[in-house]
C-alpha positions as a Markdown table, in Angstrom:
| # | Residue | x | y | z |
|---|---|---|---|---|
| 1 | Unk | 94.8 | 88.3 | 107.0 |
| 2 | Unk | 98.2 | 87.7 | 105.5 |
| 3 | Unk | 101.7 | 86.4 | 106.1 |
| 4 | Unk | 105.3 | 87.2 | 105.5 |
| 5 | Unk | 108.5 | 85.3 | 105.1 |
| 6 | Unk | 111.1 | 85.1 | 106.5 |
| 7 | Unk | 110.1 | 86.1 | 110.0 |
| 8 | Unk | 112.9 | 88.0 | 111.7 |
| 9 | Unk | 111.7 | 86.9 | 115.1 |
| 10 | Unk | 112.7 | 83.3 | 114.3 |
| 11 | Unk | 116.5 | 83.2 | 115.0 |
| 12 | Unk | 118.6 | 80.1 | 114.4 |
| 13 | Unk | 118.4 | 79.4 | 118.2 |
| 14 | Unk | 114.6 | 79.9 | 118.3 |
| 15 | Unk | 114.2 | 77.6 | 115.2 |
| 16 | Unk | 116.3 | 74.9 | 117.0 |
| 17 | Unk | 114.1 | 75.3 | 120.1 |
| 18 | Unk | 110.9 | 74.9 | 117.9 |
| 19 | Unk | 112.3 | 71.8 | 116.3 |
| 20 | Unk | 113.3 | 70.2 | 119.5 |
| 21 | Unk | 110.3 | 71.2 | 121.6 |
| 22 | Unk | 107.6 | 70.7 | 119.0 |
| 23 | Unk | 108.4 | 69.2 | 115.7 |
| 24 | Unk | 110.7 | 66.3 | 116.6 |
| 25 | Unk | 108.6 | 65.3 | 119.6 |
| 26 | Unk | 105.5 | 65.2 | 117.3 |
| 27 | Unk | 107.3 | 63.0 | 114.8 |
| 28 | Unk | 108.5 | 60.7 | 117.6 |
| 29 | Unk | 105.0 | 60.6 | 119.0 |
| 30 | Unk | 103.5 | 59.5 | 115.6 |
| 31 | Unk | 106.2 | 56.8 | 115.3 |
| 32 | Unk | 105.5 | 55.5 | 118.9 |
| 33 | Unk | 101.8 | 55.2 | 118.1 |
| 34 | Unk | 102.5 | 53.3 | 114.9 |
| 35 | Unk | 101.2 | 56.1 | 112.6 |
| 36 | Unk | 102.9 | 56.0 | 109.2 |
| 37 | Unk | 102.1 | 59.6 | 108.3 |
| 38 | Unk | 102.9 | 60.7 | 104.8 |
| 39 | Unk | 102.3 | 64.2 | 103.5 |
| 40 | Unk | 102.3 | 67.8 | 104.7 |
| 41 | Unk | 102.1 | 68.5 | 108.4 |
| 42 | Unk | 101.6 | 72.2 | 109.1 |
| 43 | Unk | 102.6 | 73.3 | 112.6 |
| 44 | Unk | 101.1 | 76.6 | 113.7 |
| 45 | Unk | 103.4 | 78.0 | 116.4 |
| 46 | Unk | 103.1 | 81.0 | 118.6 |
| 47 | Unk | 106.1 | 82.8 | 120.1 |
| 48 | Unk | 105.4 | 83.7 | 123.7 |
| 49 | Unk | 107.5 | 85.0 | 126.6 |
| 50 | Unk | 107.8 | 81.4 | 127.7 |
| 51 | Unk | 109.0 | 80.2 | 124.3 |
| 52 | Unk | 107.3 | 78.6 | 121.3 |
| 53 | Unk | 103.9 | 77.1 | 121.9 |
| 54 | Unk | 101.8 | 74.9 | 119.6 |
| 55 | Unk | 98.7 | 76.6 | 118.3 |
| 56 | Unk | 97.5 | 73.9 | 115.9 |
| 57 | Unk | 98.5 | 71.2 | 113.5 |
| 58 | Unk | 96.9 | 70.9 | 110.0 |
| 59 | Unk | 97.4 | 68.0 | 107.6 |
| 60 | Unk | 97.7 | 70.4 | 104.7 |
| 61 | Unk | 99.6 | 73.5 | 103.8 |
| 62 | Unk | 98.7 | 76.5 | 105.9 |
| 63 | Unk | 96.8 | 79.4 | 104.3 |
| 64 | Unk | 97.9 | 82.2 | 103.8 |
| 65 | Unk | 101.3 | 81.2 | 105.2 |
| 66 | Unk | 102.2 | 78.9 | 102.3 |
| 67 | Unk | 101.6 | 81.7 | 99.7 |
| 68 | Unk | 104.3 | 83.7 | 101.5 |
| 69 | Unk | 106.7 | 80.7 | 101.6 |
| 70 | Unk | 106.5 | 78.7 | 98.3 |
| 71 | Unk | 107.4 | 81.6 | 96.0 |
| 72 | Unk | 110.8 | 81.6 | 97.8 |
| 73 | Unk | 111.4 | 77.9 | 97.1 |
| 74 | Unk | 114.2 | 77.2 | 94.6 |
| 75 | Unk | 113.8 | 73.4 | 94.8 |
| 76 | Unk | 111.3 | 71.5 | 92.7 |
| 77 | Unk | 108.2 | 71.1 | 95.0 |
| 78 | Unk | 106.9 | 68.3 | 92.8 |
| 79 | Unk | 110.1 | 66.3 | 93.2 |
| 80 | Unk | 109.9 | 66.7 | 97.0 |
| 81 | Unk | 106.2 | 65.7 | 97.2 |
| 82 | Unk | 106.8 | 62.7 | 94.9 |
| 83 | Unk | 109.7 | 61.6 | 97.1 |
| 84 | Unk | 107.5 | 61.9 | 100.2 |
| 85 | Unk | 104.7 | 59.8 | 98.6 |
| 86 | Unk | 107.1 | 57.1 | 97.7 |
| 87 | Unk | 108.7 | 57.1 | 101.2 |
| 88 | Unk | 112.0 | 58.1 | 99.7 |
| 89 | Unk | 112.3 | 61.6 | 101.2 |
| 90 | Unk | 115.9 | 60.9 | 102.3 |
| 91 | Unk | 116.9 | 61.4 | 98.6 |
| 92 | Unk | 116.0 | 65.1 | 99.0 |
| 93 | Unk | 119.1 | 66.2 | 100.8 |
| 94 | Unk | 118.1 | 69.8 | 101.4 |
| 95 | Unk | 115.7 | 72.5 | 100.2 |
| 96 | Unk | 117.1 | 75.5 | 98.4 |
| 97 | Unk | 115.6 | 78.9 | 99.0 |
| 98 | Unk | 115.8 | 82.3 | 97.3 |
| 99 | Unk | 117.1 | 85.1 | 99.5 |
| 100 | Unk | 114.2 | 87.3 | 98.7 |
| 101 | Unk | 111.4 | 88.2 | 101.2 |
| 102 | Unk | 107.8 | 87.5 | 100.5 |
| 103 | Unk | 104.5 | 89.0 | 101.6 |
| 104 | Unk | 101.0 | 87.8 | 101.0 |
| 105 | Unk | 97.8 | 89.9 | 101.6 |
| 106 | Unk | 94.4 | 88.2 | 101.5 |
| 107 | Unk | 91.7 | 90.1 | 99.7 |
| 108 | Unk | 88.4 | 89.0 | 101.4 |
| 109 | Unk | 84.7 | 89.4 | 100.7 |
| 110 | Unk | 82.8 | 92.2 | 102.5 |
| 111 | Unk | 81.4 | 90.8 | 105.7 |
| 112 | Unk | 83.9 | 87.9 | 106.0 |
| 113 | Unk | 84.3 | 86.1 | 108.4 |
| 114 | Unk | 80.6 | 86.5 | 108.9 |
| 115 | Unk | 77.9 | 86.5 | 106.2 |
| 116 | Unk | 79.1 | 87.7 | 102.8 |
| 117 | Unk | 77.8 | 88.0 | 99.3 |
| 118 | Unk | 79.1 | 86.0 | 96.3 |
| 119 | Unk | 79.2 | 86.7 | 92.6 |
| 120 | Unk | 81.0 | 90.1 | 92.8 |
| 121 | Unk | 83.0 | 90.7 | 89.5 |
| 122 | Unk | 86.7 | 91.0 | 90.1 |
| 123 | Unk | 88.7 | 93.6 | 88.0 |
| 124 | Unk | 92.4 | 94.4 | 87.8 |
| 125 | Unk | 93.8 | 90.8 | 87.9 |
| 126 | Unk | 95.8 | 91.2 | 84.7 |
| 127 | Unk | 97.2 | 94.6 | 85.8 |
| 128 | Unk | 98.3 | 93.2 | 89.1 |
| 129 | Unk | 100.0 | 90.2 | 87.4 |
| 130 | Unk | 102.0 | 92.5 | 85.2 |
| 131 | Unk | 103.9 | 93.8 | 88.2 |
| 132 | Unk | 107.3 | 92.0 | 88.3 |
| 133 | Unk | 107.5 | 89.7 | 91.4 |
| 134 | Unk | 103.7 | 89.6 | 91.9 |
| 135 | Unk | 101.8 | 86.3 | 92.0 |
| 136 | Unk | 98.0 | 86.3 | 92.6 |
| 137 | Unk | 96.7 | 83.1 | 94.2 |
| 138 | Unk | 93.0 | 82.3 | 93.6 |
| 139 | Unk | 91.0 | 80.9 | 96.5 |
| 140 | Unk | 87.3 | 81.9 | 96.5 |
| 141 | Unk | 86.9 | 82.7 | 92.8 |
| 142 | Unk | 84.7 | 81.5 | 89.9 |
| 143 | Unk | 85.9 | 81.7 | 86.3 |
| 144 | Unk | 83.5 | 82.2 | 83.4 |
| 145 | Unk | 84.4 | 82.5 | 79.7 |
| 146 | Unk | 82.7 | 85.5 | 78.3 |
| 147 | Unk | 84.4 | 85.7 | 74.9 |
| 148 | Unk | 86.0 | 82.9 | 72.9 |
| 149 | Unk | 87.5 | 84.1 | 69.7 |
| 150 | Unk | 90.0 | 81.8 | 68.0 |
| 151 | Unk | 92.8 | 81.0 | 70.4 |
| 152 | Unk | 92.1 | 84.0 | 72.7 |
| 153 | Unk | 89.6 | 83.5 | 75.6 |
| 154 | Unk | 88.3 | 86.3 | 77.7 |
| 155 | Unk | 87.6 | 85.1 | 81.2 |
| 156 | Unk | 85.6 | 87.0 | 83.9 |
| 157 | Unk | 86.4 | 86.2 | 87.5 |
| 158 | Unk | 83.9 | 86.6 | 90.3 |
| 159 | Unk | 83.9 | 86.0 | 94.1 |
| 160 | Unk | 82.5 | 82.7 | 95.5 |
| 161 | Unk | 84.1 | 82.5 | 98.9 |
| 162 | Unk | 85.3 | 84.5 | 101.9 |
| 163 | Unk | 89.0 | 84.5 | 101.2 |
| 164 | Unk | 89.0 | 85.5 | 97.6 |
| 165 | Unk | 92.6 | 86.1 | 96.6 |
| 166 | Unk | 96.1 | 86.0 | 98.0 |
| 167 | Unk | 98.2 | 88.7 | 96.5 |
| 168 | Unk | 101.8 | 87.9 | 97.0 |
| 169 | Unk | 104.9 | 89.9 | 96.3 |
| 170 | Unk | 108.6 | 89.2 | 96.3 |
| 171 | Unk | 111.2 | 91.8 | 97.2 |
| 172 | Unk | 114.8 | 92.1 | 98.2 |
| 173 | Unk | 113.8 | 93.1 | 101.8 |
| 174 | Unk | 110.5 | 92.7 | 103.7 |
| 175 | Unk | 109.8 | 96.4 | 103.1 |
| 176 | Unk | 110.3 | 95.9 | 99.3 |
| 177 | Unk | 107.9 | 92.9 | 99.4 |
| 178 | Unk | 105.3 | 94.8 | 101.4 |
| 179 | Unk | 105.4 | 97.8 | 99.0 |
| 180 | Unk | 105.2 | 95.6 | 95.9 |
| 181 | Unk | 102.3 | 93.4 | 97.4 |
| 182 | Unk | 100.2 | 96.5 | 98.2 |
| 183 | Unk | 100.9 | 97.8 | 94.7 |
| 184 | Unk | 99.4 | 94.6 | 93.4 |
| 185 | Unk | 96.4 | 94.8 | 95.8 |
| 186 | Unk | 95.7 | 98.4 | 94.6 |
| 187 | Unk | 95.2 | 97.2 | 91.1 |
| 188 | Unk | 92.4 | 94.8 | 92.1 |
| 189 | Unk | 88.9 | 95.6 | 92.9 |
| 190 | Unk | 85.5 | 94.0 | 93.6 |
| 191 | Unk | 82.4 | 95.2 | 95.5 |
| 192 | Unk | 83.0 | 94.9 | 99.2 |
| 193 | Unk | 86.7 | 94.0 | 99.0 |
| 194 | Unk | 88.5 | 94.2 | 102.3 |
| 195 | Unk | 92.0 | 93.6 | 103.4 |
| 196 | Unk | 94.4 | 94.4 | 106.2 |
| 197 | Unk | 96.8 | 97.3 | 105.6 |
| 198 | Unk | 99.5 | 96.3 | 108.2 |
| 199 | Unk | 100.7 | 92.9 | 106.9 |
| 200 | Unk | 104.4 | 92.6 | 107.5 |
| 201 | Unk | 104.7 | 95.8 | 109.5 |
| 202 | Unk | 105.7 | 93.8 | 112.7 |
| 203 | Unk | 108.7 | 92.5 | 110.8 |
| 204 | Unk | 110.0 | 96.0 | 110.3 |
């Protein structure tokens, strides 16, 4: 599992089609039914030979798609969410974005999406985080303090879910972001760790 952003397949024309065919119609439908929806509405869209098709809607951020989008956001996300919660989203004129590409690779437990074991110690997180442009998102992890000396705490992380980590890398191009992300993944290890090795390849 993983995601990349931006997606070269989504041209300005295709984006306009997605908005008109799916997003605006959904918003209009909610309004007609008297649903005052506030929050995140994630639209999962598939691009087919017949145009964009709705796969799903989630009333939350998508995972792992969000991990490949939010690092590119220049605007203050808290400001946007606060405006939405106060029904004053119109004061947010536009969202500003970095020009960089972003790739997220999910490190999953062995056996996932079937049965998987928990409690596997994770190593290499600090090394991965030292790579410029790398962000490691925790998902199915547990933290335990193993050493507390003065102001310095030593924390041990272990697995406690199927999707354990989302290793995300920013780069000038999609290829740069892919290379950097997999450099980060290579630093991390836990027993049974599995991940796809082709994330972002389609964008190339």
